N, C-alpha and C positions, 0 to 999 in steps of 0.2 A: 361639765361638758360644754365642747364648742358645738355652736350652730353648723350644721351641714351648708356646704359650700352651694349658693344658688345658681346655677347657669345661667348666663346671660341671654334674653331674648332676642329675638332678630330685630326688635324694636330699639332695643339698648344698642344693638351693633350699629343701627342705620343713626341712630343720635351720635353715636360715638365718632362715625365718619363725616356727618353733616356740622358737628361743632368742633371746629379745629383748635378752639381754644380750652375745651375739656382735657384735663390733666390725665386721665385714665382711658387709656387706649384700649379697645377690645378687638383681638385679632381672632380670625378663625383657625382652628387646630389644622395643621398640613395632614393630608390624607394622600397615603402612597397606594396607587392604582396598579393593578397587575399588569405586568409589560404584555403587549401585544408582538406576533411575529411581525416581521418586516414586511412580509408579503402580505398581512392584513392592514398595517399602516398603509402601504403603498396603493391598496384597493380601496381606503378610506378617502385618500387624499384627492381623487378626481372620480367622476361618475363612470363606471365600470362601461357601460353601454357606448359614452361617447368616446372613450380611450380604444375601446376595440372597434370601433366603427371607423375612426380616423385612421387606425393603424391599418387596416384593411384598403381603405381608401389612397392613401399614401404609397405603399409599398406595392399594390397590385397595379395603381396606375403608373408609377415610376418603371416597373418591369413591363408593362404592356407597352408604354412609349419607347422601351430599348429595343423590345421586339419589332415593332414598327419601323422604327430606325434600320434596324439591321436587315429587315426585310427587303428594304428598296436596294441595299446594295449585294443582297444574295442572288446574282444573277452572272451568267458568263460572258456578257456582252461588255467590254471595257475598252476605253475609258468611260465612265458616265458623265453625264451632263453635270455641270457645276450646282446647277439647281437640285439635282437629286442628292449628290454629295452634302450640300449645305444643309439641306433637309433632315438627312440622315444624324449628321453631326447636331443639329439642332435638338432633333428627339433624344438623343443620348445625353446631351447636356440637361434638358429637363427632368430625364430620369435620374441622372445623378444629383440634380438639387432637390428633387423628392426626396429619394432616399437619404441624402445629407440632412433634410429636415426630420426625417424619420429618426435618423440616428441622433440627432441632436436632443429628440424627445426621450431617446432611450427605447425605440421601437424597434430597431435595425442595428444590427451589428455583425461583423464578420466572427466566426467562432475563435476563441482564443485557443492556442497550443495547451494540450494538458499539462498541468503541473508536475513538475519533475523535481527530484532531489539530486542535484550534482553529487559525484562521487569523488572521493578523496584518493587518488592514485597511489599505490604503495611504491612507486619508483622502484621497483625491483626488478630482475631479469635473471636469467640462468646463464652465466657467463660463458662456460663451456659449450653448449649447443648453439651459442650466438656465434662464438669462434668458428666452429666446425660448420656454420651454415654459410659464413663469410668465405671460407676455405674452398667449399664446394662451388659456390657461386663463381668464385675467380676461376677454377678449373672449369667448369661449364662454359663461361664465357670464351676460355681460350679454345675449348671442344667444339663450339659451334663457328668456328671460323671455317672460310671456305676449304673445300678439298682441294684435291689433285685436278681437277677440272673446273675449278671455280664457283662450284655451288655451295651455299648454304644449306645443310640437310640435318634434319632430326635423326640422330642414332640412338640405339638403347645405352651407349655409354653417356654421350652428353644429357638425353633425356633424365637419364637416372641421376646425375650429378644435379642438375636442375631441380628435379622434384624435389631431390632430397635437402638440398638447400632450403627449401621453401619449407618443407615438414620439420628441420631444426629451427627454422626461425620462428614458427609458431610455438614449439616447444620453448623456446626460451622465453618468448613473451607473453604467450597467452595465459590470460590470468582465469584460472576454474575457480568458481564460487559456488557455493551452496546450492543456488538456485539450478544451475547448469548442473550439476551432480545429481540434483534430485530429480532433473527432467530426464537424464539419460536413465537413471535405476527404474522409472517409472515406465520408460519405454521398454528396456529390456525386460520388466514385470510383464507388460500388455502383451509382448509378443510370445511369451511363455506360457500365457494362458491355453487352456484347450478350448475355450469360448471366449468370445467377447460380447459384451454388452455397451451399445453406443446410444448416447443419450443425445437427442435432437430436440434444442429449442427453436424458437420461433425465429432467433437471428439467423441461427445456423441453417435454417430452413431457406428463409430468404438469402442467404450468402450461396447457397448452392444452386438456387434458382437464378441469381445473377451470373454464377461462372458458367452454368447451362447456358444461357444466352449468349455470354461472350464467345464461348467455344462454337456455337453455332454461327455465330457473324464471321468468325474467322475459318471456318471449314466448309461452309456451306458452298455447294457449287465451285469446289476449289479446282477441280478438273478442268472447268469452262471458263472461269473468271480469275486472269486474264486467260483468253483464249489461246495465244500464239507466241512464241518466243519470239527475240529478236538477238542481233548480234551480239550483245553481251552476252546472253546465254550459251551462245557456241562457244565463247571464250571460257566461260565457267567450267563448262561439260568437258572441254579439252584439259584443264587443269586437274579436274576431278579424276579424268581418265590417267592422267598423269601420277596421281597418288596411288590410284589402283595397282598401277604398275611398279609401284616400290619407290617413285621419286619423293620423298618425303620432305618437301622443300619448306623452310622458314619463311620465305618472301616469294610470291609467284611473279615472276617478270613480263609473262605475257599481257598485253595489252596496257602498256605504262604501268604495271605494278599492282598486285593485291596482298593483303595480308592473309593469313592462313586459316582463320578458324573456319570460315563457310565451306571450304573444299573439303576438309577432314568429315566435318559433320555431314556434308552432302552423301558421301560414300557410306557414312555409317548408315545415313536412312535409306539409300538406295539398297543395301543389304538387309536391313530389319525389314522393311516393308517390300521389298522384292521388286521394287520398281524401276531397276537399271538407272543407267547415265542417261535420265529423261529429264525435259521440262519439269514433270511432275515431283520428282524427286526435289528438284530445286524448289519448288513451291512448297512442300512438305517441311522442307527443313527450314525455311524464312517464316513459314507461320508458327512452328513450334517455338523459335527463336522470339519473334513477336509477341506469344504468350508469356514467354518467361519475364516481359518488363512488367506484366500487369500486377502481380502479386505485390512488387515492389512500390507500384503506384499506389496500390491500396495500403501497404504500410506508412508510406511517405504520407498520405492523407491522413492517417489514423495520428501519425506524429506531430502533425501541424494543426490538426482541426477536431479530432476525435473520430469516433467509429463511424456516425453517419456520413461524415465528409469522405472517409474511406470508401464507404458502399457508393456514394454519388461519382466519386473519383473513378472507380471500377466501372462503372456502368458507361460514364461519358466516355472513357479512353477506351473501354473494349468495345464498343459498338461504332467508335470515330470513322468516319471514312477515310480521314489522314493516315491514322495508325494500320486501317485495315488493307489500303492499298498499298501501301509500302512493304507490307507483311508478305501480300500474295504476290509479288511481281518475281519473285525468286532470285532476287538480287541481294547484296549485303546490307541493304539500308535498314532493317531493324534492328541490326547489329548496335547502331547507334543508341536509341533508347533504350535496348535491351540492358546494355552494361551501365548508362548514366543514371537509370532508375535504383539500383542497387547502391551505387557510389553516392549519389544524392541521401538517399535513405539513411546508409549508415553513416555518414559524414554527418548530418543533422542530428541525428540520433547521439552520435559520439560527441557534439558540440554540446549539447542539452545537458546530458546526462554525464559528461565527463567520463566516458566509459572506453576503456584501451582497447577492449577488444572490437568494439564499432570501429574505432581508426584503424585497426589491422583490415577487418574485412573491407572497408572502405579502400584501402590500400590494394588488396588482393584483385578488387574489381576493377581497380583502375587500372591495374598491371594487364589483365586480361582482356578488357576492352579496347587497349592499343595494338591487340592481335586481331580485331575485328574489322572494322572500317574505318577509313582515315579521318573523316571529320570528328570523331571521337577524340583526337590528339588535342582539341581545345579544351578537354573535360577537366585536366591539369589546372588550366587558367582559373577555370571555374571553382575548383578546389581551393586553390590559394586565395581568390576573392573570398571565398566562404570563410576560411579560418582568419585571414585580416578583419573582415566585417566584425567577427566575433569577438576578437582582440580589441578592436577600437571601441566597443559599447561595454555599458556597465556592468552587463551579465558576466563579462571575464574578471573582474575585480577579483583579485586574489588567487587566479587561476591561471594565469599567462604564462606562466614557467611550465607549468603541466601541460597546458594545452600546447605549447611549443614542442615539449618531449613527445607526447603522442602523435604529433603531426609529423615528426621526422620519424616515427614508428609507421606510420602510413608511407611516408614517401620511401622508406626501406623496403616494405612490402611490395608495393608497386613496381620497385626497379628490380628486384629479384624476379618478378613474374614477367618482366619484360627485357630479362635477359637475352633471350633468342635474338629477337628482333634489334635489340641494341646493338648485338655485334654486328648484325647485318647494317645497321643503319651507318654505324661507323665505317665499315668496309665500303658500301655503296652508298653513299649519300647523295648522289646523283639520282638513283633510281629510287630510293627510300622517299625522297622528297618531291619527286618528278611532277607528280599530279598535283601536289599544293602549290607549288612555286608557279607553274605555269598557269593555273587559275588565277594566281595573281599577278603575272608579268607575260603570259602569253609564252608561245614556243619559240626558241632562238636558233634556228638550225646552223647560223654561219658561225656559231662557238665563239664569238668576241667577248662575250661576257657572259657570265654566270647568270642562271634565273633568279638567284636573290639580289645579285646587284642590278640586274634589269627592274626588279620590282621596285627597289629601294628609289631608283632614279625616276621610273615612271609615276611613283606616288606623287612627286611633287612637279615633274614636269612633263609635258601633255606628249606622249609617245610619238614615234615618226610612223606607227602603224595606223594608217586613214580609218581602219575599222574599230579603232577604239575612241570613244566620244569626248575624251578630256582627260586630263591628270587624274592619277589615282585618288588623291583625296577628294576630288568633287564624286568620281563614281563611287566611292566609300560613301559619302554623304547621301548619294540619291538609294543606293543600294540598302543602307540602313534602314532610312524612309520606308522603302518598298517591303523590307523584311517584318518590319514593326506593323504594317497594316494588312500583311497577308493573313491574318485570323479573321478580320472582317470584311477584306475587299478583293484580293487576287492572291492565288496561291501560285502563280505563276504558267508557264506556257508549254511545259514540259507533259506531252499527253500519255507517255509512258507508263507514269506513277501518279497521273491526277487527272482531274477534269479541269482543262485550262482554264484560267480566268476567271475562277469563281472564288469565294473564301475558303482557306482551310478548314475552318470549321462550321458546321450548319448553323442556322440562325439563332438557335436555344444556346448552345455553347458558347458562341461569339457573343451575346449578349451577357451571358453570366461571366465570360472572363474579362471583358471589358469593364463592366461594373466592379467586379472583383479586385482587378489590377488598382483602379482608381480608389477604392477602399483601402486597400493595403498601403497606398502611399498618404491617404490622409492619417489611416492608423499610425504609420511610421512616424510622421511629423509630430504626431502628439505625445507616442509613447516611447520612440526611439528604440523600438525593439529590433535587434540586428536581424532575426529571421524575417520579417516583414520586408526589409530591405534586400536581403538576399534573394529572396523569393523573386521580387521584382527584377533585381539584376541579373538573374539567372537566366532570364528568357533571351534578352537580347545577346547573353553571353553564348548561350547554346544556338543562337542564329547565326553566330561569326562564321562559321564554315560555307554558309551561303553567302553572306555579306561580303567575303572578302573574294568573291570570283570576281575581280577588278579587270580581268582581262577578257571575260565572258559575261559582261552584266545581263546579257539575254537570260543567263541561267540562273538568276536570283530574282523572286524567292523560288526556292525548289523544296518539295515535302521530303525528300530523302536526305539534302544535307542540314535540314532544319528539324529532323527528327529528334532529337535528344531535348530541344525545348517543348516537344509535348508532354514531358513527363510534368513538367511544372505548370504549364497551361492549364492542363485538365484539373491539376489539385487546385489551382486558384479559381478556376470555375467551381469546382465542388465547395469551395468555402463559400462563395457566393450564394449557390443554392442552397446551403444550410443556413445563411443567414436570412435568407427568404423564409424557411421554412419555420425557424424560430419566431420570426415576425408574424407569419398567417397561423401559428399555433398560440400565438400569445404567451411565449415563453419570458418570464421575466428576468430579473438578473440574477435571481439564484437559481435559474435553470428548470424551474417548473412552469408548466402549462396552466393556461387559464381554465382547462376544462378539456373533458375527453371528446366531447362534440367538435370543437373549434380543432384539436388535434388532429381528427379524422379528415375534418375540410381541409386543413394543411397539406395532410399527406396526399389526399386526393388531387390537390392544385399541383403537388409535386410530381405526383406520377403522372398528370397529364403533359407537364412538361416534357418529362423522360420519355414519355411515349411520341411525343411530337419529335422530338431530338433522334429516337431510335427510326423511326418511320423515315424521316428526311434520310438519314445515313443509309438506312436500307436501300431507299431509290438511287441514290450516288453511287454506290458500290455496284449494286446487281443489275442496276439498269442504265443509269447515265454512263457510268465508267466503263462497264462492261461493253456497252454498244460502241461508244466512241474508241474503244481499244481495238476492237475487232475490225472498226471499219478502218483505222490506221494502221494496223499490222497486215502482213502477208500471210496468205494462208498456207504457210511450210506444211501443216498437217495434213492437207488435202493432197498435196504432192507425194508425202511420204507416204498415204494411204496407196496411191496409185502404183508406187514403186513397192510398197509389200506386196499389192496383189500380183505385180508382175512377176516377183520372185518366187511368191507362192506358185505359180504354173511351172515353176523347175527352171526358171531363165537365173544368168547371174547377176547379182547386183552391180557388178563391174560393169555389165553393159547398159546402165540405166544413168541418163544424164539430165542435168538440167542446162539449157542454153542460159547462159547470164545476158543481162540486160541492164542499161543504167538505171539505178534507183527502185530495182526489183529485189527480189528474194537473196539472202544470206546462203549460198548454194549450201554450206557446210550444216545449216539447220535441215535443210531437205535430208541430207544423210542422217542427222540424228532422228529425226522424224520418222525416218523410214527403219529405225533398230540399229544403225551403223554409226555410232557416234564420233568416229576417227574418219568418216570417208567425206570428202569433198565431192560433191556431185558435179560440179562445174565443167562443162566442156565447150570451150571457145570454139568460134566458128572456124580460125584457121586450122583448127585439128579436127574438123570432121572427116577431111578426107583420110584420116589415119584409121577412122574406123572400119573402111571398107575391107580391110585384110582380117579382119575378126569375123569368126564363125559363131551361129547361135543367133538368137533373136535379140532385139535391140530396142532400146525406148528413150525417147527424146521428149522433153518436157520445155514448151516454147511460150514465151509471153504473147498474149492475146495481139498486142500491137505489133510484135515483131513479125511482121510478114515477109522481109526480107530474108532471115535466117530460115523460115519455115519453106519459102522457095528454095533456097539453097540445099536444103534437105530433099526436096521434092527431086532436084535436078540430080542428086547424086543417088538417090534411092527411087527410082520410078516406080518400084513395086510396094513404097512405103504405105501405109494407111493412115489417114489424118481424120483425129477425133476431136472432139472439143470438151472439156470439162467445164461445165457451166455452174458457175458459183451464185448463190443468191447474192452476192454482195457486190455492188457495182466496183468494175474494174478488176476484179480477181479471179476472172477466168483465165484459162491457158489452154494450150493446144497440146494435143497427146499425139506425137507420131511415132508409129510402131513399124518395126521391118522385121518381116518374117524372114526364118530363114529355112527349113526344111517344112514346118508347118505353121498354120496361121497362129498368131498369139492374141487370144482372147483381150479386149480391150476391158478394163476396170472398169 
């Protein structure tokens, strides 16, 4: 029997190591330790207290410096002193360097887009419906031509062919999948139930609260903010009146031309809400259009950064002074972001997931947006840039042909929706492009050259017009610079839809957007993700309708012609806010927080920032903008009330007039405010004598400074009575001159 093997002692092991000449070596057996989770290994590699404290110091100090720098720019007195600007730039630079340090240590980063699995397109279609769609589109294109009096109108026949072509196109190319079929069946089953049981989660309650907040911001005091219409509203209401009388135009040529969507929409609003052809009808319509953009801003935020980014983007955009003012003004301005948002969402989703249906939806909204507001005409360029960037990056490897095929579907969908206006543009290119080209090169009444030729020439050579400060290329560079700093510095001087010379963003959103854009650039340089570069380039591209106002550089920047950029700006700001939230809550690379307590602290800090943003936006819209707008606009509503009171006493509205005066009210608006949208209340002094032969009581409204015409009326009507409407606003009072016939007329 062999003797049992004796295990070497620790002393034997030490002798073996200390005596290199010893032949027999003693080695310790290897022992496999259980694997630790990566999060525990990371926690053991550095003292948690020091790591978390430094995280807070770096990120909190960085954002505090950014807010400090932005607060010095958040004033309306421009230009600022150079030292103030240098201070703000320095604070932003320090903030960026601190966040860059935090990013280098893995403590701060922008959220990544959720992972997706690109699909393989079957490259199939239904040939017969597609051929039928092409035939109907060609017939519709022909039927949208001018009628016997030269008007391009919607008719039952051409609309049927047009919509039929779109429906057949969708039938030919739309892919039905099991998920969509299941959703439809679930919806049908849901509505067939006798009773419904709805489950509310914490997130759904939060989302409902955010929606309520956004709706409040958009509809609160809508009747009073803004208070008065101006001349553009008179033009719009006259176009709506034409529609109400059966003139269903494809393009409305009054006031240099307008696309059709707002006019039909306003008429529908006037009838549904029984508000008539009024300023309020215009405002309700544009507020609802503005709200349409917000779900797609939410969805775009979710597509590029996740659910919290979506909520942050919805709050920032929904309460923003920028989008709120352009939505309330009652003009077509919100149509630009309203259709840009779905186009960008479906386009980004379609490119990332390679889904045909998303490309088709992007095309449908692209075509529809071209019927809304002329700055949207630059969005097709943005779409081409997005597809081009995708094709040039690694994400498109093996899918380039498929992407081009789906892009062709997008183009065809947009062209089908655009058919009515396409026909008008081909028949009347002068009117269709008038506003855009005159913004480029000015008006040329002599007719020696087209606006396009003038724009091309003036871009390289200083124009003969002394009002233009230089050649177009120089103005383009200056306009681009001004537009790019509008978010932090100056949003322009147009008081009817903005607070002049203040930043387009309140100071929290401005700081978030600035830091977010800088980190998108850093991340693109490191990862070469096409989506990061596209988000960065989309902002200046969507600013182009304002930048290209070369003949009128004073109109740049403007919140209305840059509205499409707001869609991307608030998503980038939300990405930065999500990055700060993750840093403050101690979220690690695996997406887990370091503790419940720290998560609540981070949530409190983010909530505080959002509350500050909301409060400043509230003051900007309902105090600053409301006051400055009322001070700048003429009080036609007061004049309308005076005339309504005159008519209520049994008098004829045809004998109530406004005496025009330079730079005073648009007399058409007085008729609109009085409830007579097609009546121009103007009566020029040379027509005073013609009123002598009219029987019945008469009413004349005269500007306070117009003592000459008031004296002329006194001489003409010695028995006339002079009253004064005392307005609480300086310079807004006016004279009320009444002429009684057989009985005295009570003055309102």
